[in-house]
VOGU-3710 file (C-alpha; in Angstrom, 3 decimals, decimal comma):
1> xxxxxxxxxx> -0,333/-0,236/0,031  1,123/3,679/-0,572  0,332/6,975/1,248  -2,704/7,722/-1,257  -4,190/4,595/-1,140  -3,946/4,978/2,624  -5,413/8,085/2,927  -8,298/7,364/0,536  -9,196/3,954/2,624  -9,056/6,122/5,930
11> xxxxxxxxxx> -11,385/8,858/4,706  -13,959/6,362/3,242  -13,282/4,359/6,587  -14,021/7,430/8,793  -17,103/8,566/6,445  -18,680/5,230/6,477  -17,957/3,606/9,627  -21,137/5,077/11,365  -23,315/4,731/8,766  -25,689/1,822/7,803
21> xxxxxxxxxx> -23,697/1,363/4,625  -20,647/-1,021/5,590  -17,488/0,633/6,264  -15,694/-3,204/5,532  -17,734/-3,190/2,025  -16,916/-0,139/1,126  -13,237/-1,004/1,824  -13,306/-4,399/0,257  -14,999/-2,524/-3,090  -12,434/0,601/-3,210
31> xxxxxxxxxx> -9,604/-1,751/-2,314  -10,429/-3,906/-5,499  -10,649/-0,670/-7,722  -7,349/0,749/-6,787  -5,527/-2,838/-7,096  -4,663/-3,697/-3,290  -4,168/-7,030/-2,884  -5,489/-8,433/0,170  -2,309/-9,678/1,909  -2,088/-9,742/5,634
41> xxxxxxxxxx> -1,278/-6,391/6,276  -3,998/-4,726/4,478  -6,530/-6,901/6,164  -5,003/-5,927/9,385  -4,824/-1,965/8,595  -8,646/-2,348/7,487  -9,167/-3,476/11,155  -7,233/-0,915/12,812  -8,237/2,051/10,981  -11,786/0,720/12,401
51> xxxxxxxxxx> -10,626/1,379/15,745  -9,305/4,444/14,690  -12,476/5,982/13,610  -14,277/4,384/16,930  -12,496/6,251/19,181  -14,244/9,399/18,211  -17,541/7,900/19,838  -15,102/8,133/23,189  -14,263/11,794/22,202  -17,392/12,934/21,048
61> xxxxxxxxxx> -19,732/10,786/23,964  -16,929/11,169/26,738  -19,187/11,563/29,385  -21,316/8,648/29,006  -18,540/6,579/29,903  -18,207/7,784/33,056  -21,881/7,461/33,978  -22,174/4,084/35,814  -20,663/0,637/35,959  -24,030/-0,742/34,500
71> xxxxxxxxxx> -22,875/0,820/31,393  -19,857/-1,279/30,769  -21,670/-4,131/31,761  -24,144/-3,683/29,311  -21,425/-3,358/26,805  -19,438/-6,265/28,032  -22,541/-8,476/27,755  -23,770/-7,157/23,846  -20,025/-7,956/22,978  -20,123/-11,612/24,366
81> xxxxxxxxxx> -21,620/-12,938/20,814  -19,264/-11,340/18,583  -16,066/-12,586/20,368  -17,119/-15,889/20,593  -18,218/-16,127/16,728  -15,308/-14,433/15,786  -13,225/-16,628/16,988  -14,767/-19,695/15,877  -15,205/-18,288/12,328  -12,316/-15,784/11,936
91> xxxxxxxxxx> -10,770/-17,844/8,464  -14,110/-18,152/6,985  -14,659/-14,119/7,829  -11,164/-13,584/6,057  -12,095/-15,239/3,117  -15,549/-13,649/2,747  -13,113/-9,924/3,016  -11,638/-11,025/-0,185  -15,265/-11,473/-2,650  -16,939/-8,087/-3,673
101> xxxxxxxxxx> -19,646/-10,304/-4,704  -20,450/-11,096/-1,396  -20,402/-7,562/-0,460  -22,313/-6,326/-2,977  -25,163/-9,096/-2,678  -25,050/-7,938/1,080  -25,216/-4,356/0,189  -28,534/-5,173/-1,783  -30,413/-7,255/0,643  -29,489/-4,701/3,444
111> xxxxxxxxxx> -30,745/-1,691/1,490  -34,331/-3,714/0,831  -34,300/-3,986/4,764  -33,313/-0,381/5,230  -36,413/0,736/3,154  -38,663/-0,877/5,270  -37,163/-0,849/8,671  -38,697/2,661/9,663  -41,988/1,271/9,536  -41,578/-2,291/11,220
121> xxxxxxxxxx> -40,503/-0,550/13,971  -42,037/2,657/14,619  -43,439/2,563/17,980  -40,064/2,897/20,317  -40,394/2,469/24,073  -36,719/3,210/24,845  -34,667/6,648/24,107  -32,150/6,321/26,355  -29,368/4,268/26,853  -30,107/4,002/30,642
131> xxxxxxxxxx> -33,450/2,322/29,880  -31,563/-0,666/27,969  -31,453/-3,629/29,940  -29,289/-6,309/29,983  -31,151/-8,808/27,729  -31,853/-6,367/25,384  -28,324/-5,843/24,906  -27,283/-9,135/24,556  -29,928/-9,323/21,849  -28,394/-6,415/19,995
141> xxxxxxxxxx> -24,964/-8,282/20,066  -26,482/-11,242/18,322  -27,482/-8,711/15,570  -24,134/-7,019/15,360  -22,956/-10,651/14,496  -24,651/-10,521/10,860  -21,992/-7,719/10,083  -19,312/-10,611/9,948  -20,338/-10,819/6,487  -18,621/-7,891/5,000
151> xxxxxxxxxx> -21,261/-5,770/2,995  -23,748/-5,746/5,764  -22,501/-3,195/8,275  -22,047/-3,590/11,818  -23,946/-0,406/12,429  -26,914/-1,324/10,414  -26,890/-4,653/11,879  -26,559/-2,960/15,632  -29,023/-0,455/15,067  -31,550/-2,392/13,136
161> xxxxxxxxxx> -31,290/-4,948/15,794  -32,094/-2,070/18,666  -35,111/-0,849/16,960  -36,334/-4,235/16,935  -36,088/-4,190/20,969  -38,277/-1,097/20,776  -35,212/1,452/20,865  -35,753/4,719/19,148  -33,766/5,360/15,963  -31,372/7,919/18,042
171> xxxxxxxxxx> -30,867/5,170/20,830  -30,374/2,282/18,813  -27,973/4,276/17,116  -25,983/5,832/19,898  -25,981/2,201/21,587  -24,693/0,886/18,545  -21,916/3,458/18,776  -20,760/2,673/22,316  -21,132/-1,157/21,360  -18,762/-0,825/18,749
181> xxxxxxxxxx> -15,565/0,275/21,276  -14,885/-3,149/22,868  -15,918/-5,031/19,577  -13,125/-3,369/17,438  -10,764/-2,767/20,198  -10,982/-6,589/20,663  -10,558/-7,649/17,047  -7,870/-5,185/16,501  -5,715/-6,374/19,692  -6,644/-9,797/18,398
191> xxxxxxxxxx> -5,309/-9,231/14,606  -2,384/-7,359/15,935  -1,466/-10,352/17,941  -1,867/-12,673/14,730  -0,111/-10,407/12,729  2,686/-10,348/14,667  2,734/-13,947/15,426  2,814/-15,001/11,911  4,878/-12,630/10,288  8,776/-12,033/10,535
201> xxxxxxxxxx> 9,217/-8,354/9,670  12,546/-6,116/9,479  12,930/-3,173/11,539  12,171/-0,804/8,237  9,035/-2,703/7,265  7,853/-2,702/10,810  8,510/1,173/11,259  6,223/1,677/7,484  3,711/-0,215/8,329  3,106/1,506/11,686
211> xxxxxxxxxx> 3,614/4,468/10,315  0,902/3,616/7,919  -1,652/2,417/10,721  -0,853/5,456/12,378  -1,642/8,133/9,388  -4,874/5,835/8,678  -6,321/5,879/12,025  -5,629/9,278/12,471  -7,300/10,424/9,482  -10,130/7,658/10,144
221> xxxxxxxxxx> -10,544/9,224/13,656  -10,835/12,935/12,131  -13,345/11,995/9,628  -15,569/10,024/11,492  -15,548/12,919/13,958  -17,175/14,975/11,464  -19,652/12,234/10,439  -21,272/11,158/13,924  -22,909/14,368/14,297  -24,194/14,344/10,795
231> xxxxxxxxxx> -25,371/10,986/10,840  -27,600/11,185/14,220  -28,975/14,539/13,311  -29,886/13,076/9,220  -31,339/9,735/10,834  -33,542/11,977/13,273  -35,303/13,931/10,618  -35,168/11,559/7,295  -34,538/7,772/8,982  -33,136/4,786/6,952
241> xxxxxxxxxx> -35,040/5,126/3,204  -32,223/7,088/1,711  -29,690/4,840/3,110  -31,108/1,417/1,810  -31,665/2,953/-2,025  -28,209/4,091/-1,754  -27,213/0,240/-0,775  -29,256/-1,533/-3,806  -28,167/1,107/-6,172  -24,045/0,526/-5,212
251> xxxxxxxxxx> -24,824/-3,150/-4,597  -26,437/-3,740/-8,160  -23,488/-1,421/-9,755  -21,232/-3,679/-8,318  -22,941/-6,862/-9,496  -22,801/-5,653/-12,895  -19,286/-4,551/-12,777  -17,993/-7,588/-11,077  -19,698/-9,749/-13,910  -18,961/-8,002/-16,795
261> xxxxxxx> -15,133/-7,814/-15,489  -15,032/-11,267/-15,307  -16,690/-12,104/-18,786  -13,957/-9,576/-20,399  -11,105/-11,731/-18,592  -12,661/-14,935/-19,665  -13,513/-13,724/-22,962
//
């Protein structure tokens, strides 16, 4: 990866991490378009900069992280399904990350769901995080696991999961943000450990890799800071339908390009 590719991917990550459009899916497609080969470092980079973006949540919602012990208990409960399934399915997930077609299909399916989700769950009873109980947190955690399929969107899965449990759009979005912090922290630590364990790097290469990870994370963090509040404001006023339309169009375009490109190569 070169520095331009790092900057482009980091900006895309920061813009899309908290939108229900799949940041991972967008990075997979962008990497493919830029001709970035899916080696171990690229996979690590895509995980680490997600943590960079998610740290924006800690800064913007700083006070929420110091209100009560129960807040952390909910996050721990909510992240348990992702930890278990992530460890069990990691090799399969890594293979899916290499497929633009999987991303495209997930875009379309998720887009159709977002077209109707505002109508399905239009009578919320929970409008603040403090009113979420432990059972609800666990159920949302299971919904979040759907995002292990690239293109589904961790944000979309957990927000829809929250709304299905009677959370308002805003409460579901914010809890999704909070739940992302331990989820991505754990994923980043695990991937860093695995990368270091299975790759022998020279001092020069290690220095270069660390530099790219830091640059990508900082850019993703700054862009995410700008994106979060805008998303919440838009969500309160407009809901999810526009995101559904975007996902469907993007998915169809990717599918057409995928089969057109394959046909040209095979021809």
